[in-house]
N, CA, C and O atoms as a DFTB+ gen file, in Angstrom:
256 C
 N C O
     1  1     -65.335     -69.467      -8.001
     2  2     -66.629     -70.061      -8.160
     3  2     -67.965     -69.378      -8.426
     4  3     -68.607     -69.033      -7.434
     5  1     -68.492     -69.126      -9.695
     6  2     -69.788     -68.709      -9.834
     7  2     -70.610     -69.019      -8.680
     8  3     -70.282     -70.079      -8.147
     9  1     -71.413     -68.517      -8.230
    10  2     -72.409     -68.546      -6.896
    11  2     -73.982     -67.645      -7.217
    12  3     -74.015     -66.547      -7.773
    13  1     -74.713     -68.099      -6.923
    14  2     -76.092     -67.877      -7.310
    15  2     -76.394     -66.136      -6.235
    16  3     -75.575     -66.098      -5.317
    17  1     -77.118     -65.171      -6.244
    18  2     -76.660     -63.825      -5.634
    19  2     -78.583     -64.392      -5.590
    20  3     -79.224     -65.169      -6.298
    21  1     -79.023     -63.356      -4.148
    22  2     -79.722     -63.896      -3.246
    23  2     -80.149     -62.100      -3.280
    24  3     -79.417     -61.223      -2.821
    25  1     -81.637     -61.841      -4.005
    26  2     -81.872     -60.505      -3.978
    27  2     -83.415     -60.249      -3.375
    28  3     -84.244     -59.883      -4.208
    29  1     -83.810     -60.393      -2.149
    30  2     -84.950     -60.515      -1.603
    31  2     -85.307     -61.689      -1.659
    32  3     -86.492     -61.871      -1.940
    33  1     -84.590     -62.676      -1.459
    34  2     -85.154     -63.998      -1.407
    35  2     -85.727     -64.687      -2.941
    36  3     -86.579     -65.542      -3.184
    37  1     -84.784     -63.840      -3.843
    38  2     -84.458     -64.525      -5.216
    39  2     -83.499     -64.427      -5.452
    40  3     -82.744     -63.460      -5.352
    41  1     -83.232     -66.210      -6.099
    42  2     -81.723     -66.164      -5.898
    43  2     -81.703     -66.104      -8.004
    44  3     -82.396     -66.778      -8.766
    45  1     -81.073     -65.475      -8.212
    46  2     -80.085     -64.951      -9.507
    47  2     -79.263     -65.534      -9.905
    48  3     -78.478     -65.956      -9.056
    49  1     -78.948     -65.917     -11.514
    50  2     -77.962     -66.109     -11.560
    51  2     -77.000     -65.058     -11.760
    52  3     -77.319     -63.878     -11.902
    53  1     -75.548     -65.592     -11.771
    54  2     -74.612     -64.279     -12.232
    55  2     -74.617     -63.900     -13.126
    56  3     -74.227     -62.733     -13.095
    57  1     -74.941     -64.336     -14.375
    58  2     -74.914     -63.914     -15.706
    59  2     -75.476     -62.269     -15.469
    60  3     -74.996     -61.272     -16.007
    61  1     -76.657     -62.315     -14.485
    62  2     -77.682     -61.439     -14.790
    63  2     -76.799     -60.396     -13.940
    64  3     -76.580     -59.312     -14.481
    65  1     -76.379     -60.582     -12.912
    66  2     -75.379     -59.353     -12.060
    67  2     -74.543     -58.989     -12.981
    68  3     -74.694     -57.786     -13.191
    69  1     -73.702     -59.459     -13.659
    70  2     -72.909     -59.013     -14.110
    71  2     -73.104     -58.550     -16.046
    72  3     -72.183     -58.363     -16.842
    73  1     -74.355     -58.493     -16.271
    74  2     -75.244     -58.338     -17.236
    75  2     -75.704     -56.966     -16.935
    76  3     -75.587     -55.978     -17.661
    77  1     -76.201     -57.036     -15.859
    78  2     -76.414     -55.323     -15.372
    79  2     -75.180     -54.853     -15.095
    80  3     -75.111     -53.751     -15.640
    81  1     -74.198     -55.091     -14.557
    82  2     -72.911     -54.292     -14.011
    83  2     -72.641     -53.724     -15.250
    84  3     -72.497     -52.517     -15.442
    85  1     -72.566     -54.704     -16.191
    86  2     -72.086     -54.301     -17.926
    87  2     -72.610     -52.990     -18.597
    88  3     -71.952     -52.404     -19.457
    89  1     -73.401     -52.712     -18.312
    90  2     -74.338     -51.737     -18.901
    91  2     -73.915     -50.055     -18.907
    92  3     -73.826     -49.273     -19.854
    93  1     -73.690     -49.849     -17.385
    94  2     -73.191     -48.276     -17.289
    95  2     -71.860     -48.457     -17.652
    96  3     -71.616     -47.508     -18.397
    97  1     -70.639     -49.299     -17.518
    98  2     -69.612     -49.167     -18.365
    99  2     -69.485     -49.455     -19.804
   100  3     -68.466     -49.649     -20.468
   101  1     -70.963     -49.440     -20.221
   102  2     -70.333     -49.445     -21.975
   103  2     -70.994     -48.307     -22.008
   104  3     -70.615     -47.732     -23.028
   105  1     -71.802     -47.639     -21.435
   106  2     -72.437     -46.349     -21.259
   107  2     -70.991     -45.444     -21.324
   108  3     -70.735     -44.540     -22.120
   109  1     -70.367     -45.831     -20.532
   110  2     -69.127     -44.651     -19.889
   111  2     -68.232     -44.793     -21.347
   112  3     -67.679     -43.813     -21.846
   113  1     -68.183     -45.979     -21.871
   114  2     -67.243     -46.207     -22.964
   115  2     -67.692     -45.524     -23.981
   116  3     -67.182     -44.570     -24.568
   117  1     -68.693     -46.077     -24.158
   118  2     -69.778     -45.339     -25.592
   119  2     -69.699     -43.625     -26.050
   120  3     -69.910     -43.007     -27.093
   121  1     -69.257     -43.247     -24.596
   122  2     -70.134     -41.570     -24.241
   123  2     -67.938     -41.656     -24.556
   124  3     -67.454     -41.174     -25.580
   125  1     -67.704     -41.833     -24.268
   126  2     -65.510     -41.322     -24.148
   127  2     -65.612     -41.618     -25.863
   128  3     -65.217     -40.741     -26.631
   129  1     -66.186     -42.952     -26.409
   130  2     -66.192     -42.892     -27.791
   131  2     -66.534     -41.344     -29.179
   132  3     -65.973     -40.661     -30.036
   133  1     -67.941     -41.599     -28.449
   134  2     -68.679     -39.977     -29.103
   135  2     -67.883     -39.505     -29.163
   136  3     -67.243     -39.359     -30.205
   137  1     -67.388     -38.777     -27.353
   138  2     -67.240     -37.224     -27.338
   139  2     -65.848     -37.108     -28.073
   140  3     -65.641     -36.078     -28.715
   141  1     -64.711     -38.256     -28.019
   142  2     -63.692     -38.141     -28.832
   143  2     -63.967     -37.986     -30.360
   144  3     -63.153     -37.491     -31.140
   145  1     -65.312     -38.504     -30.742
   146  2     -65.197     -38.515     -32.154
   147  2     -65.020     -40.228     -32.941
   148  3     -65.517     -40.697     -33.964
   149  1     -64.171     -40.751     -32.004
   150  2     -63.664     -42.064     -32.516
   151  2     -65.254     -43.043     -32.904
   152  3     -65.211     -43.976     -33.706
   153  1     -66.428     -42.677     -32.268
   154  2     -67.081     -43.918     -32.667
   155  2     -67.534     -43.771     -34.580
   156  3     -67.861     -44.684     -35.338
   157  1     -67.428     -42.736     -34.790
   158  2     -67.948     -41.993     -36.143
   159  2     -66.945     -43.148     -37.056
   160  3     -67.430     -43.457     -38.144
   161  1     -65.965     -43.623     -36.795
   162  2     -64.899     -44.626     -37.883
   163  2     -65.743     -45.859     -37.611
   164  3     -65.178     -46.928     -37.845
   165  1     -66.703     -45.896     -37.265
   166  2     -67.441     -47.242     -37.579
   167  2     -67.954     -47.563     -38.238
   168  3     -68.540     -46.531     -38.567
   169  1     -68.424     -48.532     -39.045
   170  2     -69.434     -48.504     -40.458
   171  2     -70.887     -48.661     -39.692
   172  3     -71.896     -47.958     -39.728
   173  1     -70.608     -49.737     -39.065
   174  2     -72.555     -49.902     -38.488
   175  2     -71.988     -50.158     -37.110
   176  3     -71.237     -50.935     -36.521
   177  1     -72.933     -48.825     -36.856
   178  2     -72.358     -48.268     -35.018
   179  2     -73.357     -48.830     -33.820
   180  3     -73.150     -48.747     -32.610
   181  1     -74.863     -49.615     -34.702
   182  2     -75.332     -50.346     -33.721
   183  2     -74.653     -51.575     -33.551
   184  3     -74.569     -52.149     -32.465
   185  1     -74.114     -52.030     -34.729
   186  2     -73.374     -53.719     -34.154
   187  2     -71.958     -53.290     -33.339
   188  3     -71.276     -54.021     -32.620
   189  1     -71.762     -52.048     -33.638
   190  2     -70.234     -51.958     -32.899
   191  2     -70.705     -51.729     -31.383
   192  3     -69.792     -52.025     -30.612
   193  1     -72.093     -51.202     -30.604
   194  2     -72.153     -51.258     -29.588
   195  2     -72.187     -52.571     -28.874
   196  3     -71.536     -52.948     -27.899
   197  1     -73.100     -53.180     -29.589
   198  2     -73.511     -54.647     -29.045
   199  2     -72.340     -55.189     -29.056
   200  3     -72.348     -55.828     -28.004
   201  1     -71.140     -55.394     -29.644
   202  2     -69.906     -55.927     -29.703
   203  2     -69.321     -55.413     -28.474
   204  3     -68.917     -56.344     -27.778
   205  1     -69.130     -54.263     -27.955
   206  2     -68.364     -53.587     -26.990
   207  2     -69.333     -53.954     -25.798
   208  3     -68.877     -53.789     -24.667
   209  1     -70.799     -54.503     -25.946
   210  2     -71.566     -54.530     -24.320
   211  2     -71.016     -55.602     -24.395
   212  3     -70.454     -55.735     -23.308
   213  1     -70.695     -57.010     -25.385
   214  2     -70.453     -58.158     -24.758
   215  2     -68.947     -58.654     -24.684
   216  3     -68.535     -59.726     -24.243
   217  1     -68.190     -57.532     -25.263
   218  2     -66.990     -57.827     -24.698
   219  2     -66.875     -57.643     -23.395
   220  3     -66.244     -58.443     -22.703
   221  1     -67.570     -56.384     -22.809
   222  2     -67.130     -56.284     -21.466
   223  2     -68.460     -56.753     -20.379
   224  3     -68.734     -56.470     -19.213
   225  1     -69.099     -57.613     -21.439
   226  2     -69.405     -58.727     -20.027
   227  2     -68.508     -59.665     -19.976
   228  3     -67.924     -59.985     -18.940
   229  1     -68.313     -60.218     -21.176
   230  2     -67.115     -61.079     -20.612
   231  2     -66.015     -60.999     -20.237
   232  3     -65.515     -62.055     -19.850
   233  1     -65.109     -59.659     -20.180
   234  2     -64.545     -59.054     -19.348
   235  2     -64.915     -59.211     -17.794
   236  3     -64.137     -59.882     -17.117
   237  1     -65.676     -58.830     -17.376
   238  2     -66.300     -59.134     -16.296
   239  2     -66.481     -60.102     -16.039
   240  3     -66.094     -60.327     -14.892
   241  1     -66.952     -61.008     -16.561
   242  2     -67.501     -62.471     -15.981
   243  2     -65.823     -63.381     -16.208
   244  3     -65.867     -64.440     -15.583
   245  1     -64.870     -63.238     -16.715
   246  2     -63.405     -63.125     -16.695
   247  2     -62.654     -63.307     -15.312
   248  3     -62.269     -64.195     -14.551
   249  1     -62.682     -61.613     -15.479
   250  2     -61.503     -61.684     -14.524
   251  2     -62.404     -60.906     -12.748
   252  3     -61.750     -60.245     -11.941
   253  1     -63.652     -61.176     -12.593
   254  2     -64.323     -60.603     -11.163
   255  2     -64.699     -61.623     -10.896
   256  3     -65.322     -61.796      -9.848
């Protein structure tokens, strides 16, 4: 069950922590895709990056 996180006396919703954890993971995946040249396969790169972030965020929420 998801519980609130205490950050110096401020209770934060779990989605905030997951959203912050998803950022570096998304950046790492994005770097690997850029380095391998596969990022150029997508028609709208910004839309792909947002959808990649949302997918990683959903996976974090489901499996952690």
